[in-house]
N, C-alpha and C positions, 0 to 999 in steps of 0.2 A: 545312420538311420537303419533300423531293421528292415528286412525285406517286406514284411507285412505293412509296416508304417509307410514305406516308400510307395507301395501299391495303393494304399488308401489315399495318400497325399495326391498321387497322380490322378486317381479317380475324382477326387474333390476338385482338382484344378480343371479337369475337363467337363465337369458336371454343370449344366445350365442352372442358373439360380431359379428356383420355383417362384411362381406368382402367389401360391397359397390361396387361401379362401378369404372371402369378405372384401374383395376389391373389384373394380371395374377398369377396363382399358378402353378409353374413348378413341384412341388412335389406331386400334387394331394392332398391327405389329409395329415394332420399332422402326422408325424411318418412314412410315407411310405419310404421304403429303396430302391426301384427300380424305374427306370424311365420307360417310355413307351416301350413296346416290350422287356422288360428285359434288356435294355441298361443301361450303367453305369449312376447312378443318377447325377443330375447337382450339387449336393453338396457332396464333398468327406469328409471323417472324419476330416481331418485337425488336429490341435493341440490346446490344451487348453491354451497354453502360446506362445507368450505374449498376454495379453489382448488387445482388440482393433482390428483394421483392419490393417493388415500388408501385403503389396504386396510382393510377393516372387515367386521363381520358385519352383513348387511343384513336386510331383511324376511324373515320365516319362518326366521330363524336361518341364512341362507345366507351363506357367506363370499364376498367378492368385492371389487372396487375401484370406488370412486366417482371419476369423472372430471369436472372442472369447468374450463372455459376461458372467460375473458373475451375476447370478440371483437366489439367494437362495430362495427356496420355490416355485419357479415358476413351472407351470405344462407343459408349452411348450413355445418355443421361435421361432418367425418367423423373418428372415432377409428380409428387404424390400429394393429393389433396385429401383432407380428412373432414368428414362431417361430424356433427355433434355425437352421433352414435359410434364413431370410430371407423366407419366404413371408408375404405380407401379407394380413391379414383386415381389411376395412373395416366399421365400424359407424356408422350415422348417429346423431348426438346430436340428438334432436328437441326436447328440453325446453329452453326459453329463459326465463330469469328475470333481469331487469335486465341484459340484454346478456351474460349468462353461459350458455353452452351446457353442459348437464350430463347425466349418466346413470350408472347403477350397472350394472356388468357382472358377473354372477355367475360365480364360478370363476376370475376373474383374480387371480393371487396374486403375492406379491413375486418379483421377478426377471423379470417380464414386460416386454419392450421395447415401446415404443409411440411414436407421434407423432400429429400432426394434419394434415388437409388442410382448408383453409378456403376456401370458395367466396364469390365476390363479384365486383364490377366490376373490370375492368382499364382504368384511365384515369389513367396517371401524371400527366397534365397537371393533374388535380385532386387528386393525392396518393393515388389509389386504386391499390393494387398487389396485389390478391388474385390468386392463381394456384394453383388446386387441384392442379396437377401437382407442386407442391413440398411435400415432407414437412417439417413444421415441428416444431421442438423445443418442448416445453411449457415456458413461462417458469418454471413452478413445479416442474419435474422435480428430484427430490432426488438423483438419480444419472444419469449419462450414460454410455452405452456406444457404442463405435464411433468416437469422435472421433479416435483415433490408429491405427485399424485399417487405413487405406489410406495407403500410402506415395506420396502424390501428389508429382509434380514441378511441379504447378500445380493450382489448383482446377479441377475438371472443369466444363465449360460447363453441365452439367445442374443445378448448384447455384444458378445465377442465375435470377431470375424473368424476366429479359429475355434477348434473344439477344445474348450478349456479343460475338460476332464479326460482328455485323451490318455490312454494308459501309459504311453511312453512320454512322460512329461518333458524330457529334454528336446523333443521335437513337436510338442503339442501345438506350438504357435504356427506350424507349417501346414497343418491339416485344416482345410476350410470347413466352416460350420454353415450349413445351408438353411438353418431355421430362421424364420422371419423375426426380426427384432422390433417391428413397428409397435406392438402393444406395450413395449417396455421402455421406450426411449422418449425423450422430450421432442416436441415439434416446434418449429418456428411459427410465428403468427404475423400475418400481414398487418402492418400498422400504417396509418396515414395521419399526419399531424402537420398542419401548415403554420404552426406557431412561429411568429417572426421575432419574438422576444423584445418587441418595441417598448413594452412597459417595464422592462427589467433594467436595473442599473448595477453593473458590476462594481464591487468596492475598489478593485485595482490597488490594493495596498502595496506600497513599495516593499521590496524584500527586506530592507533594513528595519522596517517598522513592524514586521510580521511576528506574530506569536502563534505557533501551530499547536493544534489540539488533536491528537490521534484518537479516533473513536470507532467503535463498531456500531453500525446502525441498529442492529437488534440488541446487542449487549448494553448499549447506553440507555435505551428507552424501555427495556423489557420490565424493569422493576420500578420505574419512576412513578411515584404515587400521584403526581399531578397530571399524568397523561392518561386519558381514558383507556380502559382495558382493551377495547377493540383496536386501538391504534398502537399499542405497545409492540415493539419489535419491528416497526415499519418505517418507511420513508415519511408517511404522514405523522407518525409519532415524533420523528426528529424535527418536523416542521411545526409542531405544537408549541404554543406560547410558553408552556412550562419548561420545555427543553431549551428553547431559545433564550429564556430568561437566565438560565444557569450560564450559558455560554457568554451572553452579553455582560452579565455581572462579573464573570471571571475576567473578561477583557481580551479573550483570544480573538485573533483576526482571521483565522482560517481553521476549518475542520479538515483533517486528513482521514478520509473514510477507508477503513479496511475494505478489501475487494467487494465491489458491488456488480461486477460483470457476472453474468450467469455462470454458476459453477456446479460441479457434480460431487457426489460423495464417493469416497474410495471404498472398494470392496472390503479391504481389511478392517475398516472402521465399522461398516455395516455388520460384519460378522461378530463384532464385539459389542453390538448394541449402541454404537456411537455414530456421530455425524461429523462431517467437516464443518467446523464453526467459523474459522477465520475466513475461508473462502479462497485460499491460494490454490485453486484447482479449476481454472477457468475452462469453459467450453463454448461461451458465446461472448464475443468481444464488443458487440453492439447492444446487447440486451441487459437492462437492469435486472438484477437477481429477483426472480418472481416471488420467492418466499418472503421478501421484505415488503410486499405490497398488501395494503389493507383493502384496496378497491377492486382487485381481481387480477387474473393472469392472462386474459385474452386481449392484451394490449393496454389495459388500463394502467399497468405498472409504469408505462412510459410517462403518461401525464402526471401520475403521482410523484414520480421522481422529479419532474420539472417543477412542480409546485413546491417541493421541498427546497430545490435550489433557489427559487424565487424568494421563499421565506427567509432563507439564510442570507441572501444578498440584501434583502430589505433590512435585516438586522446588522448589516455591515460586515458580514462574515463570508469569506471566500470558501469555495468548495474544491478540495484537492482529492483526486482519486488515487488510491493505491492500485496499480495495474500490474497484471501478471502476463506479460507477452513473451516470457522466456520459455514456457512449457504449457502443455494443456493437460486436461483430465484424462487423456487417452493413455498416459503412462508409457511403459516400455512395450516390448514385443508381445508380452502376455497381458496387456491391458485391453480394455473394451474398445470397440469400434463405434464411435459416436458421431464423428464428423470428418476431420481433416485426414485421418488415416485412410478412410474409405474413398475420399475424393481424389487424393493423389499423395500417397505416403512419401514417395521420394521427393515430390515437389515442395512439401511443407516441412518435413523434419530432417534434421541432420542425422545421417546414417554413418555407421562405421564402414571400414573397408569391407568387412563382412556385412553386406547390405541388409541382412536379416535383422541386424541389431542396431540399436539407436546410440548415438553419441549423447552422453548425459552430463551436461555441465551444471545441472540444476539440482541433482539429488532426487528428482521426481520421475525419472524414467525416460524422459525425452527432452529435446531442445528444439525449438523452432529454428528453421534455417533462414535467418534474417537476411542473409546475402542474396537469397533468391528474390527476384523482382516481385513475384506475386505475393510472397510473404511480407515483404517490405510494404507493399501496397495495402495489404490487409491491415497491418498495424497502423500505418499513417492514416488510412481512411477512417479507422476506428477512432483514433485520437482526434482527428478533425471533427468527426461526428459528435463526440462528447463535448467539444468546445462550442461548435457553432449551433448545434441543434438541441443539446441537453444543458448547455449553459455553464459547464464547469470551468474552473479557473486555472487548473494545473494538474500535474500528475507526479506521483512518486513511483518510480520504476523498480519493481522487485527484481533482485539479482541483475542489475543493469549491465554488469560486465558481460553477461551471456549475450546480451543484445549487441554489444560492441565487438564481438568476435567476428573477424573476417572469415578465413577458412578454419583456422584453429585458434590462433592467438588473439588476445584482446588487442584491438587496434583503434586508437582514438581518431583515426581517419576513416573508420569503417563506414559502409554505406548508410547504416542506420543513423549514426551521429551526423554525417554529412547532410542527409535529407532533412533531419530536424533543424539543422542550423540555417538552411536556406528556405524553409517552409514559411510563407508569410503569416500563417495562422499559428503554428506551433511554436515558432521562435518567440512569440509574444506572451506565452503563458508561463506559469511557474513550472520548472522542471527540476525534479529531485531524483538523484540516483542513489540506489543502494549499491555502492561501488564495489561490489565483489560478486563472485559466484563460487561454485565448489570445484571448478576445474583448475588445471595447472595455470599459474600466472593470473588467477582471477582476482586477487586482492589489488584494488586500484584506487584506494583512498588518496585523494589529492590529485588524481590524474585526469579527471574529466575536463573537457574544454570549457571556455567561457560560455555563458548562458545557463550552465548547469550548476546546481547546488548539490551537496552530498550529505548523506547521513555520516556524521563524523564519529566513528566508533572509538577513535583514539581519545576524543573528548570524554566519552562515557567511561572508558577504562581508567583514565588519569584521575577523574573526579571520584570515582568509586574507590580507587586505591588510596587516594589521599585521606578520605574520611574513614577508611578502615585501618589507617596507619601502615600501609604497605608500600608507600613510595620511598625509594632509597634517597631521593632528593626532590627538589621542586622544579627542575628544569622543564620537564615535560608539562607540568601543570601550568607553568607560566605561559607557555605557548597556547595552551588550550583556553585559558581564561581571557586571553587578549586577541582571539580571533583566528588562531592557528595559521599565522603567517608563514610558518615553515612548510605548510601544505598548500596554501592557496595564494600566496603573494607572487603570482606569475601570470602572464598572458592577460593582464587586465582584470583578473578576478578580484573580488572584494571580500571583506570579512564575512558577509552574509552568504558566501559560498559554503560556509560551515553550518550545517544543521546540527546544533548542539542538543544532545539528549543524554539523560541518565538512565532512563528506562524506555522500552518500546513494547509493542504487543508481544513480541517473543522475548522470553526471559522473565525474571522476577518483576513483580510490581514494586513500587517504591517502598511500600510497607514490608513486603517480603524480603526486600534487599537488606533490611535492618533486623529481620526476624529469623532468617534461615541462612545457613551456610551450605546446605546440601539441597539438591532438588528433591521434590517429593511428587513424582509423576505417576504413582501407581495407578491412579484412576484412568490413565490413558491406555492401560492394558498391554503395555509393552515391557513389563518387568523393570520399569524405571530406567530403561536403557536410552530412551529418547530424551531430547533436550540436552543443552550444553552442561558440561561440568565446570566450565570456567565462568563462575558467577561473580567473582570478586566482591563477595558480600561478607557481612559480619553480623552475627545474630545477637550481639551485645551480651553474650554470656549464657543464653539458654536457647536451644533449638525449638523454634515454633512459638505458639501462643503461651503466655504465662500470666499468672496473677501477681507476680512480683512487682510492686509499685515502683521500685528503683529502676528495674530494667525497662519497664514500660515508659517511664519518664525519659530515660536515655534514648529509647527508640524514637519517641516523639521529637526529641531534640535533633536526632540525626535526620529525621524527615525534614525538619525545618532547615537544617544545614544544606541538604542536597537541593531542596527547592530554591533556597536563596542563592546558592552558588550558580545554579542553572540560569536564573533569571537576571543576574547581574553580569553574566559573562558576555563578551563581545561575540556576535554571531546571531543566528536565529534560533531561539529556544523552541523545543518541542516537548509539550506535556502529553501525558497519556491519560485518557479518561479514567477518573476515579482516583488517580494518585493524589489529587489535591484534597481528597478527603480520607486518605489512608485505606484504600481498597486492598483486600488480600485475596490471593488465590490458594491459600493454604500451602504455599511452598511449591506449587506446580509452576515450572518455568517453561512449559510448552503446552499451553492450554488450547491448542489448535482444534481439539475435538471435544471441548467442554462447553457445549451449548446448554448451560444451566447456571446454577448459582455460582459455580466456580468462575465462569467466564463473564458473567453479567455484573454491571456496576450495582453495588449495594447502597441504595440511597438512604436506607435506615441508619447508616453510620452517622448521618447528620443530626440524629437525636442525641448523640454523645458530645460532650464538650471538647474532647481532644480533636476529633475530625472537624468540628465546626471551627476551632481555632486554626487548624491547618489551612482550611479553605479561606478563612479571612486573611491569613498571611499571604496565600497565593494571590488573592485579589489585590492586596496592598502592593506586592512586588510587581505584578503586571502593570498596575497603575503607575508605579514609580518609573518603570521602564518606558511607558508611553509618554510620561511628562518630560523625560530627560534624554535629549539626543546624545549625550555623552555615553549613554549605555547602549546605544544602537548605532554606532558609527558606520558610515558608508565607506570609509577608507581605513587602511591599516595605520596603526601608531608608528611614528618614526623613532621615538625614544631619544631624539636629539634635543639638546638644550636650545631653547628659543627665547627671544626677547632679552631685555637688559638684565633681568634677574636670573636668567639661565634656567628657568623651569622647563621641564620636559612634558610632553603630552601624556606620557606614561612613565611612571617611576615605580621602582620596587624597593620595599623597605624590610629590614630585619626587625625583630622585636626590640632591638636597642635604639631604633629610630634612625639608623644610618641606612643609606642607599646600599642595595645589594652589590657586592663585588663578585668577580668571577669565582673566587673561592667560596663565597656564600652559596652560589648556585649549585655547587657540587657537594656541599656539606649536608648531612642529614638534618632535617628540621621538620617540625610539625606546625610552624607558624610562618605566615607570609602576609605582607601588606602590599597592596597596589593602589597607587594614586592615579586617578583619571582626571586630567585637566579639562575643564569645560570651556576654556578660552581658546584652545588651539584645535578646534574641530574643523577639519577640511570641508569645503563645500559651502554653498549658499542656500538660502531658503527660496521659496517660489518667487519672491519679489526681488531676488538678487542680493539680499542683505546677508552679511556674515552670520553664521550660526554660533551663538554664544550660550553657554549653559553653566550651571553650577559645577563645581568640582567635587569629587568624592574620594574618600579613603575607604577601602574595603579590607578588613582584617579577617583572615581565616586562621583558626587555631584548632588543630586536630588532636592536641595533647589531652591526656586523661586528667590533667589538673589545670586549674586556672593559671594564667600567666600575665605578667606585666607586658605592656606594649607602649613604647614611647611614640606618641603621635607626632609627626613632623611639625616643627614650628616654622617661623619665617625663613625663607620667602614662600614656603608652601602654603601655610595657613596661619592665621591668628587664632582661630578657634574652630571647633567642630560641633555639630549637632548630631546625636545618634538618631538614625532613622529606623534601623532594624537591629535587633539584638536577639539572636536565636537562643541565647541562654535563658531568655524569659518565656515562660509558658504563655503568658498573656501579653501580646504586643501593644495593647491599648495604651499602656503607660510609658512606652519606650520613647516616642518622639518628644522632644523638649529637653532631654538630658544633654548638657553641653560640657565640652572640655576645652581648656586652653591649649594652644599649640605648644609642643615641647614638653608636655607633662606625661607621666606614665599613667596609663589607665589599665584597669583590670579587665581582662578578657576571660570569660568563663570557660571552663573545660569543654572541649568539643563544641565550639560555637563560632558564629560569624557575626561581625559587627559591620554595618554599613553606616558611614559617617559622612555628612554633608559639610563641606567647607563653608564657614560663616564669615570669614574675613581674611 
C-alpha cells in the first residue's frame, strides 16, 4: 500500500460514522437506558428469540415488534425505522444476549420498514468490515421493500462499505466509505401473519411417482395469453387457472421454482443495461422476491406467495424451491455491503488465510461459512420457515457441495448434512442436491447420503451423447436408463435418488440442443465468453433456425426422442418449462440476465402444429408413466433370472433379438432394446397386495437409417402393441399397431419405440 493510501485508510478506520441528515435519534446517545425526563425508554428489553422482527403483544398488553439481530463482535447496533417519506428514526438496541442484540419497540406494527446500522472496527486486513454508515438488511426479514424501486444504471457508490472508486484499486476495498447508503438499499418490512394452513392439503407425492417441472415464476407467466396482463410475471399469475390448467393437463406433480428468495442485481449487469433474471444472487433468505408480487411490496407479497402455494396444492402439485444458501449478493471483497458483510463479515463468510479476501467455492465471489453455528442456524431457520409458514414441499440446493464442506473439503458428515438428517421438519420434505461446486473436490454426484436426491448430470450427458451419435458404446447409457445403480445403489438409496434431466435452466433448451452446436450468448454482453462450451449438442446439419423442411423434421424427431427417453427412464424425470412445446433461446445457453423474450416461455408456439404435437406427446408420456408402476420403480432392478421360465426383471437386447453379452456392451452400436418386466416389481401397494403391471420393450435407435429389430418371442412375449413411435410426426395413429413376438420389425431412423407386451 502506498503511504498516502495507508494514511487515508487509517483515517477512515478511526473516523466515526456520521448520522447524516433526515433522521432522528430517540435514545439520545448509544447505550442510554432512560428516555427524556426519566420516562420509560422507547425500546424495551424484549427477547433474543426468535431472530428477526416479530410483531406481538408485549408487556402490559402493549402491541409492538420485537427485534433481534445476531451480530457477533459488534460494538453497538442501531435499529433504523423509516416512515413513508423515507425519514429515518434510529433506536439503540442495548440489550445483548449471547451475541444477539434485541429490543421490543411499542407501537411498531406490520408494514413498518426497517434496517440496522452495526458499529465496530474497520480493519479489512483482519476481516473486520463494520461500517455504521451502511444500512443493513435484516437477514431474517420476511418481506423486503425498495429493492426494485431505483432504476440504477450501476450500483451507487454509497452501497459499498469501501471507497469503490479509490485511485489505488489494488487497495480500494480497505478504505472505508462513510457516505450513507440508506436511500439506495432495500429495507426489511415487519410482517404479521397467523395463518395456520388448516385448510391446505399437501399432495405428498411419493418420490417414485414424481414428475418435476422446473419453471421461472416471471418467465412462465409473462407471455401467457390466458393470464390477465396485471398478473403476468407474478405469484398470482402462477396461481391463475390458465397456468394451473397447463400444469395439470401436462401431468407434472411438482413445480421447481427458480429462486424466489429476495435477490439483488449485479453491478456489471446494470452497467450493460441488463438485470439478474434467474435470481441466483440472494440477499434475503426469508423474503419472497418482491418484484414477483402483483399485490404490493409492503408485506403483501407474503400473502400472495401463500395463496399461490395453496392454489398449486389444490391442483395436486407440490412446490419445490431452488435455494441459494452457498453465497450471497455481496460478492467478493469489492462487492456491496448490503447485509451480512456489515453485520459480521468473519462470522458469516469463509475467508482465506489473508482475511481480507474471501474463499470462493461458488464462482460468485464469496461462500457462506456453514460450519459456523449462526450461519447454520440462519439456513435451517429459513428452510423451516418456508416449510411450516409458507407451505412449500421441498428444496433444490444450488451448488450443494459448497454447503457440505467442513473446513475445506466436502464432507458427507458435515454439520449441515447432519443437522438436516435429524431435523424433524426438514428430513420429511423433498431434498434435491446440485451435487457439485467449483472448488477442489467439489464434484460429488452419487455421494450424498440417504434422504437426498441429486441432479444426475451423468444421465444428461449419456442421453445427449447417444442421440447425437457420440457414445463409444452403450454401457453408460444402460446404467442411466435403469436408475443409475452404479451411483445410487448404496446406503439404502433408491432409483428415485436420481433426478434425470436432459436440459435445465442453465444450458440449451431442448429445441436449441438439436438446433445449435455452439453457444450464442452475445446478448449477455460478455463477448460470448460466458456459458459452457460442453453442450453435447447436434444441430442436425445447420446452425440455428432454418427453412429447410428436412432438417426441421429431423429436429422435431430428435425432440420426440429426447422427451421419450427421459420419461420412460427409471428415476425421477425433470422437465423444463417450455421444452414440451419447443421453446428456443436462440442458442443462448446462459440466459441468466435475459429478462425478456429470450428468457420467457413463448406460448404463441402452440399456434403451430409441430409444438402442439410435441406437447401432446409429452402429455401422453407423462400419463403413461403415471399409469404404469414398472416405469417408476421404487427399487433397483436385480437383472437375475426369476421364476420357472427364467425371465429377468430387466433384460437388454441387441437388434438381433438376443440378450446382450459382455462383448455386446463394449461394442459400438446405435441400437439398444430394454425389457421391463411388470410381474417382478418389488414392494406392495397400500393394501399390502403385490404390485403387478404390464411389461414393456423399449427400443432406442440413434442410427441415421432405419433398422430391423427382432422383438423377443417366448418366454418374453407372445406379442407387442406399439404405444409410442417417435418416427411418426402424429402419434394419434400409433397405438393399436401390433407385432408377434420373434419377428423383425422396422425401427425408423433416429427413433424410439415403446411397445407393451400383450401376451
